[in-house]
ChimeraX commands (.cxc) that place a marker at each C-alpha (Angstrom):
marker #1 position -51.75,-63.98,-16.96 radius 0.5
marker #1 position -50.80,-65.42,-13.35 radius 0.5
marker #1 position -48.08,-68.21,-13.83 radius 0.5
marker #1 position -48.85,-70.78,-10.77 radius 0.5
marker #1 position -44.99,-71.11,-9.04 radius 0.5
marker #1 position -43.80,-72.94,-5.99 radius 0.5
marker #1 position -43.57,-70.86,-2.57 radius 0.5
marker #1 position -40.29,-70.55,-2.60 radius 0.5
marker #1 position -39.74,-69.81,-5.91 radius 0.5
marker #1 position -42.08,-66.66,-4.74 radius 0.5
marker #1 position -40.59,-65.75,-2.31 radius 0.5
marker #1 position -37.11,-66.01,-3.87 radius 0.5
marker #1 position -37.72,-63.89,-6.63 radius 0.5
marker #1 position -39.22,-61.36,-4.00 radius 0.5
marker #1 position -36.58,-61.24,-2.06 radius 0.5
marker #1 position -34.55,-60.82,-6.04 radius 0.5
marker #1 position -37.20,-57.09,-6.34 radius 0.5
marker #1 position -35.68,-56.11,-3.45 radius 0.5
marker #1 position -31.87,-56.49,-3.63 radius 0.5
marker #1 position -32.69,-54.56,-7.72 radius 0.5
marker #1 position -35.07,-51.99,-5.99 radius 0.5
marker #1 position -37.91,-53.83,-8.07 radius 0.5
marker #1 position -41.34,-52.40,-6.91 radius 0.5
marker #1 position -43.44,-55.11,-6.00 radius 0.5
marker #1 position -46.25,-55.88,-3.84 radius 0.5
marker #1 position -46.45,-59.78,-2.17 radius 0.5
marker #1 position -49.69,-60.84,-0.20 radius 0.5
marker #1 position -49.42,-64.33,1.44 radius 0.5
marker #1 position -53.25,-65.17,2.55 radius 0.5
marker #1 position -53.07,-67.89,4.93 radius 0.5
marker #1 position -50.85,-71.29,3.72 radius 0.5
marker #1 position -50.83,-69.49,-0.48 radius 0.5
marker #1 position -48.33,-66.54,-1.84 radius 0.5
marker #1 position -48.77,-63.28,-4.83 radius 0.5
marker #1 position -46.68,-61.13,-6.23 radius 0.5
marker #1 position -47.44,-58.44,-8.61 radius 0.5
marker #1 position -44.54,-56.59,-10.34 radius 0.5
marker #1 position -43.76,-55.47,-14.10 radius 0.5
marker #1 position -40.49,-57.61,-13.98 radius 0.5
marker #1 position -41.78,-60.79,-13.46 radius 0.5
marker #1 position -45.57,-60.25,-13.85 radius 0.5
marker #1 position -48.03,-62.09,-11.54 radius 0.5
marker #1 position -47.22,-64.66,-9.92 radius 0.5
marker #1 position -48.90,-67.46,-7.71 radius 0.5
marker #1 position -48.77,-70.25,-5.33 radius 0.5
marker #1 position -51.89,-71.83,-6.00 radius 0.5
marker #1 position -53.45,-72.34,-9.01 radius 0.5
marker #1 position -56.98,-71.11,-8.50 radius 0.5
marker #1 position -60.66,-73.22,-8.43 radius 0.5
marker #1 position -62.61,-71.42,-9.90 radius 0.5
marker #1 position -65.25,-71.74,-8.05 radius 0.5
marker #1 position -69.34,-71.81,-9.73 radius 0.5
marker #1 position -71.89,-69.04,-9.60 radius 0.5
marker #1 position -73.78,-71.87,-6.75 radius 0.5
marker #1 position -70.95,-71.95,-4.92 radius 0.5
marker #1 position -70.16,-68.81,-4.57 radius 0.5
marker #1 position -73.40,-67.99,-3.77 radius 0.5
marker #1 position -73.56,-70.46,-1.23 radius 0.5
marker #1 position -70.31,-69.35,0.42 radius 0.5
marker #1 position -71.57,-65.65,0.42 radius 0.5
marker #1 position -75.17,-67.09,1.84 radius 0.5
marker #1 position -72.98,-69.32,5.03 radius 0.5
marker #1 position -70.44,-65.99,5.49 radius 0.5
marker #1 position -73.57,-63.11,5.71 radius 0.5
marker #1 position -75.53,-65.90,8.03 radius 0.5
marker #1 position -72.94,-65.67,10.37 radius 0.5
marker #1 position -72.88,-61.93,10.30 radius 0.5
marker #1 position -75.98,-60.94,10.58 radius 0.5
marker #1 position -77.65,-63.38,12.96 radius 0.5
marker #1 position -73.51,-62.65,15.28 radius 0.5
marker #1 position -73.37,-66.15,14.98 radius 0.5
marker #1 position -69.58,-65.40,16.39 radius 0.5
marker #1 position -69.90,-63.71,19.56 radius 0.5
marker #1 position -70.95,-67.14,20.30 radius 0.5
marker #1 position -66.71,-68.19,19.67 radius 0.5
marker #1 position -65.64,-65.28,22.24 radius 0.5
marker #1 position -65.29,-67.47,25.54 radius 0.5
marker #1 position -62.53,-69.28,24.27 radius 0.5
marker #1 position -59.81,-68.00,21.43 radius 0.5
marker #1 position -58.14,-71.54,19.60 radius 0.5
marker #1 position -55.29,-70.25,17.18 radius 0.5
marker #1 position -53.23,-72.95,15.33 radius 0.5
marker #1 position -50.56,-73.73,17.36 radius 0.5
marker #1 position -53.62,-74.82,20.24 radius 0.5
marker #1 position -55.09,-77.41,17.64 radius 0.5
marker #1 position -53.54,-81.05,16.90 radius 0.5
marker #1 position -54.64,-81.57,12.88 radius 0.5
marker #1 position -52.67,-83.96,12.73 radius 0.5
marker #1 position -50.66,-86.77,14.66 radius 0.5
marker #1 position -48.91,-89.74,13.13 radius 0.5
marker #1 position -46.79,-92.39,16.13 radius 0.5
marker #1 position -43.81,-92.82,14.55 radius 0.5
marker #1 position -41.14,-96.28,14.03 radius 0.5
marker #1 position -38.76,-97.28,12.49 radius 0.5
marker #1 position -37.72,-97.05,8.85 radius 0.5
marker #1 position -39.35,-100.72,6.99 radius 0.5
marker #1 position -42.36,-101.09,9.65 radius 0.5
marker #1 position -44.65,-102.97,8.36 radius 0.5
marker #1 position -48.33,-103.39,10.38 radius 0.5
marker #1 position -50.58,-105.21,8.24 radius 0.5
marker #1 position -54.71,-105.24,8.72 radius 0.5
marker #1 position -55.24,-101.60,9.17 radius 0.5
marker #1 position -58.82,-99.45,8.98 radius 0.5
marker #1 position -59.52,-96.33,7.96 radius 0.5
marker #1 position -62.22,-94.60,10.17 radius 0.5
marker #1 position -63.48,-91.54,9.48 radius 0.5
marker #1 position -66.35,-89.04,9.61 radius 0.5
marker #1 position -67.94,-88.06,7.27 radius 0.5
marker #1 position -67.92,-84.23,5.87 radius 0.5
marker #1 position -66.09,-83.82,9.47 radius 0.5
marker #1 position -65.90,-79.37,9.39 radius 0.5
marker #1 position -69.11,-79.31,8.12 radius 0.5
marker #1 position -70.75,-81.37,10.17 radius 0.5
marker #1 position -69.21,-79.49,12.83 radius 0.5
marker #1 position -70.46,-76.08,12.03 radius 0.5
marker #1 position -74.05,-77.76,12.15 radius 0.5
marker #1 position -73.72,-79.02,15.61 radius 0.5
marker #1 position -72.29,-76.11,16.92 radius 0.5
marker #1 position -74.97,-74.06,15.41 radius 0.5
marker #1 position -72.97,-72.32,13.12 radius 0.5
marker #1 position -74.82,-72.89,10.40 radius 0.5
marker #1 position -78.95,-73.90,10.74 radius 0.5
marker #1 position -79.82,-76.42,9.17 radius 0.5
marker #1 position -81.60,-75.48,5.72 radius 0.5
marker #1 position -77.77,-74.21,4.76 radius 0.5
marker #1 position -76.68,-77.74,6.03 radius 0.5
marker #1 position -78.24,-79.52,4.29 radius 0.5
marker #1 position -78.17,-78.15,0.63 radius 0.5
marker #1 position -74.45,-77.72,1.60 radius 0.5
marker #1 position -74.54,-81.83,2.25 radius 0.5
marker #1 position -73.71,-83.84,-0.38 radius 0.5
marker #1 position -76.03,-85.78,-0.86 radius 0.5
marker #1 position -77.48,-82.54,-2.79 radius 0.5
marker #1 position -75.07,-82.37,-5.09 radius 0.5
marker #1 position -75.21,-78.54,-4.88 radius 0.5
marker #1 position -71.76,-77.99,-3.10 radius 0.5
marker #1 position -68.33,-79.20,-3.93 radius 0.5
marker #1 position -66.24,-79.32,-0.72 radius 0.5
marker #1 position -63.68,-77.55,-2.46 radius 0.5
marker #1 position -66.49,-75.46,-1.63 radius 0.5
marker #1 position -68.17,-76.84,1.53 radius 0.5
marker #1 position -64.19,-76.04,2.97 radius 0.5
marker #1 position -64.02,-72.74,2.01 radius 0.5
marker #1 position -67.34,-71.54,3.08 radius 0.5
marker #1 position -65.83,-72.30,5.90 radius 0.5
marker #1 position -61.89,-71.58,5.85 radius 0.5
marker #1 position -62.39,-68.12,4.67 radius 0.5
marker #1 position -63.70,-66.86,8.37 radius 0.5
marker #1 position -60.12,-67.28,8.85 radius 0.5
marker #1 position -58.69,-65.71,6.48 radius 0.5
marker #1 position -55.31,-64.00,6.46 radius 0.5
marker #1 position -53.46,-62.11,4.48 radius 0.5
marker #1 position -49.97,-60.69,4.92 radius 0.5
marker #1 position -48.99,-58.02,2.69 radius 0.5
marker #1 position -45.39,-56.55,1.54 radius 0.5
marker #1 position -45.26,-53.48,-0.67 radius 0.5
marker #1 position -42.14,-52.57,-1.53 radius 0.5
marker #1 position -42.50,-49.01,-3.32 radius 0.5
marker #1 position -39.83,-46.46,-3.11 radius 0.5
marker #1 position -36.95,-47.64,-1.38 radius 0.5
marker #1 position -38.93,-49.40,1.77 radius 0.5
marker #1 position -40.42,-52.78,2.96 radius 0.5
marker #1 position -44.05,-51.73,4.51 radius 0.5
marker #1 position -45.73,-54.54,6.30 radius 0.5
marker #1 position -50.00,-54.86,5.70 radius 0.5
marker #1 position -52.05,-56.94,7.89 radius 0.5
marker #1 position -55.42,-57.96,7.18 radius 0.5
marker #1 position -57.80,-60.36,9.37 radius 0.5
marker #1 position -61.05,-62.35,9.80 radius 0.5
marker #1 position -60.82,-61.04,13.23 radius 0.5
marker #1 position -64.38,-60.91,14.02 radius 0.5
marker #1 position -65.04,-64.44,12.78 radius 0.5
marker #1 position -61.93,-66.51,12.72 radius 0.5
marker #1 position -62.26,-68.12,15.95 radius 0.5
marker #1 position -65.26,-69.70,15.30 radius 0.5
marker #1 position -63.00,-71.45,13.03 radius 0.5
marker #1 position -61.00,-72.42,14.51 radius 0.5
marker #1 position -63.88,-73.11,17.08 radius 0.5
marker #1 position -64.44,-75.64,14.51 radius 0.5
marker #1 position -61.57,-77.76,14.32 radius 0.5
marker #1 position -59.90,-78.23,17.43 radius 0.5
marker #1 position -63.89,-79.69,17.93 radius 0.5
marker #1 position -62.33,-81.96,16.31 radius 0.5
marker #1 position -58.98,-82.01,16.50 radius 0.5
marker #1 position -59.71,-83.40,20.12 radius 0.5
marker #1 position -62.28,-85.92,18.65 radius 0.5
marker #1 position -59.48,-87.81,17.46 radius 0.5
marker #1 position -57.20,-87.04,19.66 radius 0.5
marker #1 position -59.51,-88.61,22.45 radius 0.5
marker #1 position -59.59,-91.27,19.26 radius 0.5
marker #1 position -56.41,-91.41,19.09 radius 0.5
marker #1 position -55.66,-92.35,22.94 radius 0.5
marker #1 position -59.38,-94.73,22.33 radius 0.5
marker #1 position -56.14,-96.76,19.88 radius 0.5
marker #1 position -53.13,-96.72,22.15 radius 0.5
marker #1 position -50.83,-99.16,20.89 radius 0.5
marker #1 position -52.86,-99.41,18.07 radius 0.5
marker #1 position -52.89,-95.71,16.48 radius 0.5
marker #1 position -50.64,-95.60,13.90 radius 0.5
marker #1 position -52.00,-91.98,12.39 radius 0.5
marker #1 position -54.86,-89.79,12.32 radius 0.5
marker #1 position -54.50,-86.80,9.13 radius 0.5
marker #1 position -57.59,-84.20,10.01 radius 0.5
marker #1 position -60.47,-86.13,10.03 radius 0.5
marker #1 position -59.29,-89.91,9.62 radius 0.5
marker #1 position -57.74,-91.76,11.50 radius 0.5
marker #1 position -56.07,-95.80,11.35 radius 0.5
marker #1 position -55.53,-97.77,13.96 radius 0.5
marker #1 position -54.87,-101.47,13.78 radius 0.5
marker #1 position -57.67,-103.52,12.64 radius 0.5
marker #1 position -58.55,-105.13,16.12 radius 0.5
marker #1 position -62.60,-105.50,16.69 radius 0.5
marker #1 position -62.34,-103.48,20.00 radius 0.5
marker #1 position -60.72,-100.77,19.59 radius 0.5
marker #1 position -62.57,-99.90,16.01 radius 0.5
marker #1 position -66.01,-100.36,17.39 radius 0.5
marker #1 position -64.94,-98.25,20.63 radius 0.5
marker #1 position -63.39,-95.59,18.28 radius 0.5
marker #1 position -66.72,-95.52,15.57 radius 0.5
marker #1 position -69.21,-95.54,19.38 radius 0.5
marker #1 position -67.49,-92.42,20.25 radius 0.5
marker #1 position -68.14,-90.21,17.05 radius 0.5
marker #1 position -71.48,-91.77,16.88 radius 0.5
marker #1 position -71.95,-89.95,20.02 radius 0.5
marker #1 position -71.07,-87.13,19.17 radius 0.5
marker #1 position -73.74,-87.25,16.74 radius 0.5
marker #1 position -71.68,-87.91,13.92 radius 0.5
marker #1 position -71.67,-90.59,10.87 radius 0.5
marker #1 position -67.80,-92.08,9.66 radius 0.5
marker #1 position -67.52,-93.91,6.67 radius 0.5
marker #1 position -64.38,-97.35,7.26 radius 0.5
marker #1 position -61.90,-99.37,5.36 radius 0.5
marker #1 position -60.04,-101.93,5.74 radius 0.5
marker #1 position -57.55,-104.49,4.18 radius 0.5
marker #1 position -55.17,-101.51,4.67 radius 0.5
marker #1 position -51.52,-102.29,4.77 radius 0.5
marker #1 position -48.86,-99.67,6.65 radius 0.5
marker #1 position -44.83,-99.20,5.73 radius 0.5
marker #1 position -42.78,-96.57,7.05 radius 0.5
marker #1 position -39.78,-94.39,5.31 radius 0.5
marker #1 position -37.42,-92.00,6.82 radius 0.5
marker #1 position -40.11,-89.72,6.00 radius 0.5
marker #1 position -43.33,-91.56,4.68 radius 0.5
marker #1 position -45.71,-93.53,5.85 radius 0.5
marker #1 position -47.60,-95.18,2.83 radius 0.5
marker #1 position -51.25,-96.87,3.70 radius 0.5
marker #1 position -51.45,-99.69,0.69 radius 0.5
marker #1 position -55.40,-100.40,-0.46 radius 0.5
marker #1 position -54.47,-103.84,-0.96 radius 0.5
marker #1 position -58.05,-104.23,-2.14 radius 0.5
marker #1 position -57.51,-101.78,-5.74 radius 0.5
marker #1 position -53.48,-101.93,-4.59 radius 0.5
marker #1 position -53.35,-98.03,-4.06 radius 0.5
marker #1 position -51.21,-96.58,-2.12 radius 0.5
marker #1 position -50.74,-92.75,-0.04 radius 0.5
marker #1 position -47.89,-91.05,0.58 radius 0.5
marker #1 position -48.07,-89.20,4.28 radius 0.5
marker #1 position -45.11,-87.45,5.19 radius 0.5
marker #1 position -44.51,-87.32,9.47 radius 0.5
marker #1 position -44.39,-84.26,10.32 radius 0.5
marker #1 position -41.34,-82.66,12.13 radius 0.5
marker #1 position -43.93,-81.06,14.52 radius 0.5
marker #1 position -48.07,-82.99,14.73 radius 0.5
marker #1 position -49.90,-79.25,13.86 radius 0.5
marker #1 position -49.57,-78.51,10.14 radius 0.5
marker #1 position -47.67,-74.88,10.28 radius 0.5
marker #1 position -46.62,-72.15,6.79 radius 0.5
marker #1 position -43.15,-73.39,6.61 radius 0.5
marker #1 position -43.25,-69.57,5.09 radius 0.5
marker #1 position -43.79,-67.82,9.03 radius 0.5
marker #1 position -43.55,-64.36,9.16 radius 0.5
marker #1 position -40.97,-64.28,11.10 radius 0.5
marker #1 position -38.74,-66.11,8.63 radius 0.5
marker #1 position -40.18,-63.81,5.59 radius 0.5
marker #1 position -38.93,-60.92,7.79 radius 0.5
marker #1 position -35.69,-62.49,8.91 radius 0.5
marker #1 position -35.34,-63.48,5.23 radius 0.5
marker #1 position -35.39,-59.98,4.61 radius 0.5
marker #1 position -33.24,-58.48,6.61 radius 0.5
marker #1 position -30.84,-60.19,5.00 radius 0.5
marker #1 position -31.42,-58.17,1.92 radius 0.5
marker #1 position -32.52,-54.96,2.63 radius 0.5
marker #1 position -29.80,-52.41,3.02 radius 0.5
marker #1 position -33.13,-50.86,4.22 radius 0.5
marker #1 position -34.04,-51.85,7.81 radius 0.5
marker #1 position -36.80,-52.88,9.01 radius 0.5
marker #1 position -40.57,-53.32,7.51 radius 0.5
marker #1 position -42.31,-50.49,7.96 radius 0.5
marker #1 position -46.91,-50.90,8.28 radius 0.5
marker #1 position -48.59,-49.03,5.88 radius 0.5
marker #1 position -49.86,-46.47,6.63 radius 0.5
marker link #1:1,2 radius 0.2
marker link #1:2,3 radius 0.2
marker link #1:3,4 radius 0.2
marker link #1:4,5 radius 0.2
marker link #1:5,6 radius 0.2
marker link #1:6,7 radius 0.2
marker link #1:7,8 radius 0.2
marker link #1:8,9 radius 0.2
marker link #1:9,10 radius 0.2
marker link #1:10,11 radius 0.2
marker link #1:11,12 radius 0.2
marker link #1:12,13 radius 0.2
marker link #1:13,14 radius 0.2
marker link #1:14,15 radius 0.2
marker link #1:15,16 radius 0.2
marker link #1:16,17 radius 0.2
marker link #1:17,18 radius 0.2
marker link #1:18,19 radius 0.2
marker link #1:19,20 radius 0.2
marker link #1:20,21 radius 0.2
marker link #1:21,22 radius 0.2
marker link #1:22,23 radius 0.2
marker link #1:23,24 radius 0.2
marker link #1:24,25 radius 0.2
marker link #1:25,26 radius 0.2
marker link #1:26,27 radius 0.2
marker link #1:27,28 radius 0.2
marker link #1:28,29 radius 0.2
marker link #1:29,30 radius 0.2
marker link #1:30,31 radius 0.2
marker link #1:31,32 radius 0.2
marker link #1:32,33 radius 0.2
marker link #1:33,34 radius 0.2
marker link #1:34,35 radius 0.2
marker link #1:35,36 radius 0.2
marker link #1:36,37 radius 0.2
marker link #1:37,38 radius 0.2
marker link #1:38,39 radius 0.2
marker link #1:39,40 radius 0.2
marker link #1:40,41 radius 0.2
marker link #1:41,42 radius 0.2
marker link #1:42,43 radius 0.2
marker link #1:43,44 radius 0.2
marker link #1:44,45 radius 0.2
marker link #1:45,46 radius 0.2
marker link #1:46,47 radius 0.2
marker link #1:47,48 radius 0.2
marker link #1:48,49 radius 0.2
marker link #1:49,50 radius 0.2
marker link #1:50,51 radius 0.2
marker link #1:51,52 radius 0.2
marker link #1:52,53 radius 0.2
marker link #1:53,54 radius 0.2
marker link #1:54,55 radius 0.2
marker link #1:55,56 radius 0.2
marker link #1:56,57 radius 0.2
marker link #1:57,58 radius 0.2
marker link #1:58,59 radius 0.2
marker link #1:59,60 radius 0.2
marker link #1:60,61 radius 0.2
marker link #1:61,62 radius 0.2
marker link #1:62,63 radius 0.2
marker link #1:63,64 radius 0.2
marker link #1:64,65 radius 0.2
marker link #1:65,66 radius 0.2
marker link #1:66,67 radius 0.2
marker link #1:67,68 radius 0.2
marker link #1:68,69 radius 0.2
marker link #1:69,70 radius 0.2
marker link #1:70,71 radius 0.2
marker link #1:71,72 radius 0.2
marker link #1:72,73 radius 0.2
marker link #1:73,74 radius 0.2
marker link #1:74,75 radius 0.2
marker link #1:75,76 radius 0.2
marker link #1:76,77 radius 0.2
marker link #1:77,78 radius 0.2
marker link #1:78,79 radius 0.2
marker link #1:79,80 radius 0.2
marker link #1:80,81 radius 0.2
marker link #1:81,82 radius 0.2
marker link #1:82,83 radius 0.2
marker link #1:83,84 radius 0.2
marker link #1:84,85 radius 0.2
marker link #1:85,86 radius 0.2
marker link #1:86,87 radius 0.2
marker link #1:87,88 radius 0.2
marker link #1:88,89 radius 0.2
marker link #1:89,90 radius 0.2
marker link #1:90,91 radius 0.2
marker link #1:91,92 radius 0.2
marker link #1:92,93 radius 0.2
marker link #1:93,94 radius 0.2
marker link #1:94,95 radius 0.2
marker link #1:95,96 radius 0.2
marker link #1:96,97 radius 0.2
marker link #1:97,98 radius 0.2
marker link #1:98,99 radius 0.2
marker link #1:99,100 radius 0.2
marker link #1:100,101 radius 0.2
marker link #1:101,102 radius 0.2
marker link #1:102,103 radius 0.2
marker link #1:103,104 radius 0.2
marker link #1:104,105 radius 0.2
marker link #1:105,106 radius 0.2
marker link #1:106,107 radius 0.2
marker link #1:107,108 radius 0.2
marker link #1:108,109 radius 0.2
marker link #1:109,110 radius 0.2
marker link #1:110,111 radius 0.2
marker link #1:111,112 radius 0.2
marker link #1:112,113 radius 0.2
marker link #1:113,114 radius 0.2
marker link #1:114,115 radius 0.2
marker link #1:115,116 radius 0.2
marker link #1:116,117 radius 0.2
marker link #1:117,118 radius 0.2
marker link #1:118,119 radius 0.2
marker link #1:119,120 radius 0.2
marker link #1:120,121 radius 0.2
marker link #1:121,122 radius 0.2
marker link #1:122,123 radius 0.2
marker link #1:123,124 radius 0.2
marker link #1:124,125 radius 0.2
marker link #1:125,126 radius 0.2
marker link #1:126,127 radius 0.2
marker link #1:127,128 radius 0.2
marker link #1:128,129 radius 0.2
marker link #1:129,130 radius 0.2
marker link #1:130,131 radius 0.2
marker link #1:131,132 radius 0.2
marker link #1:132,133 radius 0.2
marker link #1:133,134 radius 0.2
marker link #1:134,135 radius 0.2
marker link #1:135,136 radius 0.2
marker link #1:136,137 radius 0.2
marker link #1:137,138 radius 0.2
marker link #1:138,139 radius 0.2
marker link #1:139,140 radius 0.2
marker link #1:140,141 radius 0.2
marker link #1:141,142 radius 0.2
marker link #1:142,143 radius 0.2
marker link #1:143,144 radius 0.2
marker link #1:144,145 radius 0.2
marker link #1:145,146 radius 0.2
marker link #1:146,147 radius 0.2
marker link #1:147,148 radius 0.2
marker link #1:148,149 radius 0.2
marker link #1:149,150 radius 0.2
marker link #1:150,151 radius 0.2
marker link #1:151,152 radius 0.2
marker link #1:152,153 radius 0.2
marker link #1:153,154 radius 0.2
marker link #1:154,155 radius 0.2
marker link #1:155,156 radius 0.2
marker link #1:156,157 radius 0.2
marker link #1:157,158 radius 0.2
marker link #1:158,159 radius 0.2
marker link #1:159,160 radius 0.2
marker link #1:160,161 radius 0.2
marker link #1:161,162 radius 0.2
marker link #1:162,163 radius 0.2
marker link #1:163,164 radius 0.2
marker link #1:164,165 radius 0.2
marker link #1:165,166 radius 0.2
marker link #1:166,167 radius 0.2
marker link #1:167,168 radius 0.2
marker link #1:168,169 radius 0.2
marker link #1:169,170 radius 0.2
marker link #1:170,171 radius 0.2
marker link #1:171,172 radius 0.2
marker link #1:172,173 radius 0.2
marker link #1:173,174 radius 0.2
marker link #1:174,175 radius 0.2
marker link #1:175,176 radius 0.2
marker link #1:176,177 radius 0.2
marker link #1:177,178 radius 0.2
marker link #1:178,179 radius 0.2
marker link #1:179,180 radius 0.2
marker link #1:180,181 radius 0.2
marker link #1:181,182 radius 0.2
marker link #1:182,183 radius 0.2
marker link #1:183,184 radius 0.2
marker link #1:184,185 radius 0.2
marker link #1:185,186 radius 0.2
marker link #1:186,187 radius 0.2
marker link #1:187,188 radius 0.2
marker link #1:188,189 radius 0.2
marker link #1:189,190 radius 0.2
marker link #1:190,191 radius 0.2
marker link #1:191,192 radius 0.2
marker link #1:192,193 radius 0.2
marker link #1:193,194 radius 0.2
marker link #1:194,195 radius 0.2
marker link #1:195,196 radius 0.2
marker link #1:196,197 radius 0.2
marker link #1:197,198 radius 0.2
marker link #1:198,199 radius 0.2
marker link #1:199,200 radius 0.2
marker link #1:200,201 radius 0.2
marker link #1:201,202 radius 0.2
marker link #1:202,203 radius 0.2
marker link #1:203,204 radius 0.2
marker link #1:204,205 radius 0.2
marker link #1:205,206 radius 0.2
marker link #1:206,207 radius 0.2
marker link #1:207,208 radius 0.2
marker link #1:208,209 radius 0.2
marker link #1:209,210 radius 0.2
marker link #1:210,211 radius 0.2
marker link #1:211,212 radius 0.2
marker link #1:212,213 radius 0.2
marker link #1:213,214 radius 0.2
marker link #1:214,215 radius 0.2
marker link #1:215,216 radius 0.2
marker link #1:216,217 radius 0.2
marker link #1:217,218 radius 0.2
marker link #1:218,219 radius 0.2
marker link #1:219,220 radius 0.2
marker link #1:220,221 radius 0.2
marker link #1:221,222 radius 0.2
marker link #1:222,223 radius 0.2
marker link #1:223,224 radius 0.2
marker link #1:224,225 radius 0.2
marker link #1:225,226 radius 0.2
marker link #1:226,227 radius 0.2
marker link #1:227,228 radius 0.2
marker link #1:228,229 radius 0.2
marker link #1:229,230 radius 0.2
marker link #1:230,231 radius 0.2
marker link #1:231,232 radius 0.2
marker link #1:232,233 radius 0.2
marker link #1:233,234 radius 0.2
marker link #1:234,235 radius 0.2
marker link #1:235,236 radius 0.2
marker link #1:236,237 radius 0.2
marker link #1:237,238 radius 0.2
marker link #1:238,239 radius 0.2
marker link #1:239,240 radius 0.2
marker link #1:240,241 radius 0.2
marker link #1:241,242 radius 0.2
marker link #1:242,243 radius 0.2
marker link #1:243,244 radius 0.2
marker link #1:244,245 radius 0.2
marker link #1:245,246 radius 0.2
marker link #1:246,247 radius 0.2
marker link #1:247,248 radius 0.2
marker link #1:248,249 radius 0.2
marker link #1:249,250 radius 0.2
marker link #1:250,251 radius 0.2
marker link #1:251,252 radius 0.2
marker link #1:252,253 radius 0.2
marker link #1:253,254 radius 0.2
marker link #1:254,255 radius 0.2
marker link #1:255,256 radius 0.2
marker link #1:256,257 radius 0.2
marker link #1:257,258 radius 0.2
marker link #1:258,259 radius 0.2
marker link #1:259,260 radius 0.2
marker link #1:260,261 radius 0.2
marker link #1:261,262 radius 0.2
marker link #1:262,263 radius 0.2
marker link #1:263,264 radius 0.2
marker link #1:264,265 radius 0.2
marker link #1:265,266 radius 0.2
marker link #1:266,267 radius 0.2
marker link #1:267,268 radius 0.2
marker link #1:268,269 radius 0.2
marker link #1:269,270 radius 0.2
marker link #1:270,271 radius 0.2
marker link #1:271,272 radius 0.2
marker link #1:272,273 radius 0.2
marker link #1:273,274 radius 0.2
marker link #1:274,275 radius 0.2
marker link #1:275,276 radius 0.2
marker link #1:276,277 radius 0.2
marker link #1:277,278 radius 0.2
marker link #1:278,279 radius 0.2
marker link #1:279,280 radius 0.2
marker link #1:280,281 radius 0.2
marker link #1:281,282 radius 0.2
marker link #1:282,283 radius 0.2
marker link #1:283,284 radius 0.2
marker link #1:284,285 radius 0.2
marker link #1:285,286 radius 0.2
marker link #1:286,287 radius 0.2
marker link #1:287,288 radius 0.2
marker link #1:288,289 radius 0.2
marker link #1:289,290 radius 0.2
marker link #1:290,291 radius 0.2
view
């Protein structure tokens, strides 16, 4: 049986196992962690939701199309990495600042639509995955594309040594990063249009002061790139020390956004941090590659 625990807890347990000389395998897959050992059993930092067969089949067909038709070859001229992509941007203000009459402008099915516009997936796969059919969930659509950039760092402690193996989807990862880059760049353009009325954007949704001239320009920008949009108005925003609280005054529901220290999403446990902390606890020295 696999237990779900926080990432930090899993890392601490892996370091403890190394310290007492117990064998384990620690896998870091994108931003989630899995620990396997006799001492603690199987641990994971994310609850694995089992997708229905129809969605697993869709994910497989998307990948097969990209591989069989060499779609990845169309994305080798401009190479992107997570640090090149501004997934999040926030206009930071002093705590307790309140802004009324805010609107959210959201790109509908942003990554799925972008995959179609960039000719990553053909029309039949695009329509099959669209929410209009009701066949594929939002999670299924994201996995179908996000798995193109799957990266696994595997740390294995055995025989008194910590060894590392990295498995990357090198052929297809830039397809995913190109999709993300297109959406992020569009959000940056929308931010420039908003100017002083910009509040924040988070992946594919932007929040701005609800001024018709600003909103119309942003909607036209998204339409120019052949996206459909959704809007939600009558929102209010309140700043705290580390959050932006957005309240829908129609429903009285509040959604918190944590203010990032940097504008791009990055894993708290980087490979460098893993090495640094591991070496602190290890009496054996450097991490060796798995042969």
